[in-house]
Backbone as CSV, one residue per row, in Angstrom:
resi,resn,N_x,N_y,N_z,CA_x,CA_y,CA_z,C_x,C_y,C_z
1,MET,-1.440,1.124,8.109,-1.054,0.104,7.177,-1.827,-1.160,7.519
2,ARG,-2.208,-1.861,6.501,-2.926,-3.127,6.667,-2.180,-4.193,5.876
3,ILE,-1.939,-5.319,6.483,-1.332,-6.430,5.755,-2.238,-7.645,5.882
4,ARG,-2.160,-8.506,4.893,-2.957,-9.730,4.885,-2.194,-10.778,4.090
5,ARG,-2.504,-12.021,4.357,-1.844,-13.105,3.626,-2.263,-13.041,2.160
6,ALA,-1.324,-13.255,1.254,-1.622,-13.259,-0.183,-2.545,-14.424,-0.516
7,THR,-3.501,-14.166,-1.393,-4.366,-15.253,-1.859,-3.536,-16.165,-2.769
8,ALA,-4.070,-17.331,-3.075,-3.364,-18.256,-3.966,-3.117,-17.606,-5.333
9,GLU,-4.113,-16.879,-5.817,-3.967,-16.207,-7.113,-2.891,-15.113,-7.059
10,GLU,-2.904,-14.307,-5.997,-1.891,-13.260,-5.850,-0.500,-13.864,-5.743
11,PHE,-0.380,-14.933,-4.941,0.926,-15.561,-4.803,1.413,-16.127,-6.134
12,ALA,0.522,-16.724,-6.908,0.913,-17.263,-8.214,1.482,-16.155,-9.098
13,THR,0.844,-14.987,-9.098,1.329,-13.852,-9.887,2.680,-13.375,-9.371
14,LEU,2.798,-13.207,-8.039,4.058,-12.756,-7.446,5.174,-13.763,-7.695
15,SER,4.845,-15.032,-7.552,5.826,-16.088,-7.748,6.385,-16.060,-9.166
16,GLU,5.505,-15.855,-10.123,5.931,-15.790,-11.524,6.802,-14.554,-11.775
17,ARG,6.372,-13.411,-11.260,7.106,-12.156,-11.472,8.446,-12.102,-10.755
18,HIS,8.477,-12.633,-9.528,9.652,-12.453,-8.665,10.360,-13.755,-8.321
19,ARG,9.956,-14.835,-8.953,10.569,-16.152,-8.752,10.582,-16.578,-7.285
20,LEU,9.427,-16.418,-6.620,9.316,-16.852,-5.231,9.138,-18.362,-5.191
21,ALA,9.741,-18.978,-4.208,9.617,-20.430,-4.044,8.213,-20.776,-3.554
22,ALA,7.687,-21.899,-3.987,6.330,-22.322,-3.614,6.158,-22.372,-2.099
23,GLU,7.206,-22.768,-1.379,7.094,-22.866,0.079,6.975,-21.497,0.759
24,ASP,7.189,-20.411,0.017,7.031,-19.059,0.575,5.580,-18.589,0.575
25,ALA,4.675,-19.333,-0.025,3.268,-18.910,-0.107,2.686,-18.621,1.272
26,GLU,2.976,-19.465,2.237,2.449,-19.301,3.592,2.985,-18.044,4.277
27,TYR,4.126,-17.543,3.796,4.798,-16.412,4.442,4.758,-15.140,3.609
28,THR,3.896,-15.082,2.609,3.811,-13.918,1.731,2.604,-13.080,2.121
29,TRP,2.860,-11.815,2.434,1.854,-10.895,2.951,1.718,-9.710,2.013
30,MET,0.475,-9.332,1.721,0.193,-8.180,0.871,0.028,-6.941,1.743
31,VAL,0.540,-5.809,1.261,0.375,-4.536,1.947,-0.772,-3.809,1.269
32,ASP,-1.851,-3.562,1.991,-3.023,-2.881,1.448,-3.034,-1.436,1.903
33,PRO,-3.725,-0.535,1.263,-4.723,-0.772,0.235,-4.156,-0.862,-1.178
34,GLU,-2.898,-0.523,-1.387,-2.361,-0.525,-2.748,-2.441,-1.904,-3.385
35,GLY,-2.044,-2.928,-2.651,-2.115,-4.279,-3.166,-0.975,-4.660,-4.085
36,ASP,-0.070,-3.731,-4.402,1.057,-4.050,-5.272,2.322,-4.338,-4.478
37,SER,2.327,-4.016,-3.199,3.502,-4.230,-2.364,3.311,-5.499,-1.547
38,PHE,4.426,-6.174,-1.264,4.335,-7.397,-0.486,5.617,-7.626,0.288
39,VAL,5.545,-8.470,1.305,6.708,-8.909,2.057,6.610,-10.412,2.225
40,VAL,7.769,-11.047,2.373,7.825,-12.456,2.696,8.475,-12.522,4.070
41,SER,7.718,-12.990,5.064,8.223,-13.010,6.436,7.438,-14.022,7.251
42,GLY,7.852,-14.192,8.494,7.082,-14.999,9.422,5.797,-14.264,9.757
43,THR,5.000,-14.825,10.639,3.747,-14.194,11.037,4.031,-12.834,11.650
44,PRO,3.431,-11.780,11.097,3.698,-10.444,11.624,3.056,-10.224,12.996
45,SER,3.632,-9.306,13.751,3.031,-8.881,15.011,3.291,-7.393,15.145
46,ARG,2.542,-6.747,16.025,2.735,-5.318,16.183,2.509,-4.932,17.628
47,ARG,3.067,-3.802,17.994,2.869,-3.230,19.314,2.753,-1.729,19.150
48,GLU,2.014,-1.093,20.054,1.886,0.357,20.049,2.243,0.882,21.425
49,ALA,2.831,2.065,21.462,3.169,2.679,22.742,3.310,4.180,22.554
50,GLU,3.134,4.891,23.644,3.397,6.327,23.636,4.899,6.517,23.433
51,LEU,5.267,7.460,22.593,6.686,7.737,22.394,7.167,8.663,23.500
52,THR,8.056,8.156,24.326,8.641,8.953,25.396,10.151,8.860,25.286
53,GLY,10.866,9.594,26.083,12.335,9.604,26.063,12.942,8.226,25.911
54,ASP,13.626,7.771,26.919,14.248,6.438,26.884,13.209,5.410,27.270
55,ARG,12.891,4.543,26.353,11.910,3.504,26.641,12.486,2.151,26.251
56,GLU,11.934,1.121,26.862,12.371,-0.230,26.535,11.871,-0.602,25.142
57,ALA,12.515,-1.564,24.536,12.078,-2.056,23.236,10.660,-2.616,23.340
58,LEU,9.866,-2.393,22.319,8.502,-2.907,22.321,8.452,-4.410,22.085
59,TYR,9.464,-4.948,21.450,9.456,-6.377,21.127,10.425,-7.122,22.034
60,ASP,9.892,-7.615,23.115,10.648,-8.449,24.045,10.036,-9.836,23.957
61,THR,10.710,-10.758,23.283,10.120,-12.075,23.037,9.891,-12.887,24.288
62,SER,10.426,-12.443,25.437,10.191,-13.169,26.678,8.847,-12.794,27.303
63,LYS,8.168,-11.742,26.736,6.892,-11.281,27.276,5.793,-11.475,26.240
64,PRO,4.547,-11.671,26.717,3.444,-11.824,25.747,3.160,-10.542,24.981
């Protein structure tokens, strides 16, 4: 999956269709390659790990 910040033009279209507030522009992310899906959230982050039995959570905000 690839996500990217919505362009001004994309946000204008989404805002009109879904009544998004103007202040959400900075937090609107497009899901590619389809380009029709989107999320409104803070800056995304990701982690990868081998899936093993009992493991600690990948998102521990106290660690980098």
